[in-house]
C-alpha positions as CSV (number, residue, x, y, z in Angstrom):
1,M,0.0,0.0,0.0
2,T,1.2,3.5,-0.8
3,N,2.4,5.8,1.9
4,K,2.3,9.0,-0.1
5,V,-0.5,11.4,-1.0
6,A,-0.9,14.3,-3.4
7,I,-3.5,17.0,-4.0
8,D,-5.3,17.4,-7.3
9,Q,-5.5,21.2,-7.6
10,D,-8.3,20.9,-10.2
11,F,-10.6,19.4,-7.5
12,C,-9.4,21.3,-4.4
13,Q,-12.0,23.8,-3.2
14,A,-10.0,25.1,-0.2
15,H,-12.3,23.6,2.5
16,G,-9.2,23.4,4.7
17,R,-10.2,20.1,6.4
18,C,-6.9,18.4,5.4
19,Y,-4.6,21.0,6.8
20,A,-6.7,21.5,9.8
21,L,-6.7,17.8,10.7
22,F,-3.3,16.9,9.3
23,P,-1.0,20.0,9.6
24,D,2.1,17.9,9.4
25,L,1.1,16.7,5.9
26,F,-0.8,19.6,4.4
27,E,-0.7,23.4,4.4
28,P,-2.7,26.1,2.5
29,D,-1.2,28.0,-0.4
30,D,-1.9,31.7,-1.0
31,E,-5.4,31.0,-2.2
32,G,-6.3,28.6,0.7
33,R,-5.9,25.5,-1.5
34,A,-4.1,22.6,0.0
35,Q,-0.6,21.6,-0.8
36,V,1.4,18.7,0.5
37,K,4.4,19.0,2.8
38,N,7.2,16.6,3.2
39,D,6.7,15.2,-0.3
40,G,3.3,13.9,0.7
41,V,4.8,11.1,2.9
42,V,2.0,9.9,5.3
43,P,3.2,10.0,8.9
44,A,3.2,6.6,10.7
45,S,0.5,7.9,13.1
46,S,-2.0,8.3,10.3
47,S,-3.6,6.0,7.8
48,V,-4.0,6.7,4.1
49,D,-7.7,5.8,4.2
50,E,-8.4,8.4,7.0
51,I,-6.6,11.1,5.1
52,L,-8.4,10.4,1.8
53,A,-11.8,10.5,3.6
54,V,-11.2,14.0,4.9
55,C,-11.6,15.7,1.5
56,P,-15.3,16.3,0.4
57,E,-14.0,16.9,-3.1
58,A,-11.8,13.8,-3.3
59,A,-8.9,16.0,-4.2
60,I,-6.5,13.9,-2.1
61,T,-5.1,11.0,-4.1
62,T,-2.4,8.4,-3.4
63,V,0.8,8.3,-5.4
């Protein structure tokens, strides 16, 4: 199973759930859209499934 995620900027609507719940993995850009930190490597304390489930637009994908 993958341990990296990415943000599809075409789908991100800047809800902010990902960086509010996973600040070690995501941060907002200048427009409030999410961008990954640390090359999108999922921390050991989180699961990929719980991270994917956070985004209502399904903009978070595995790589």
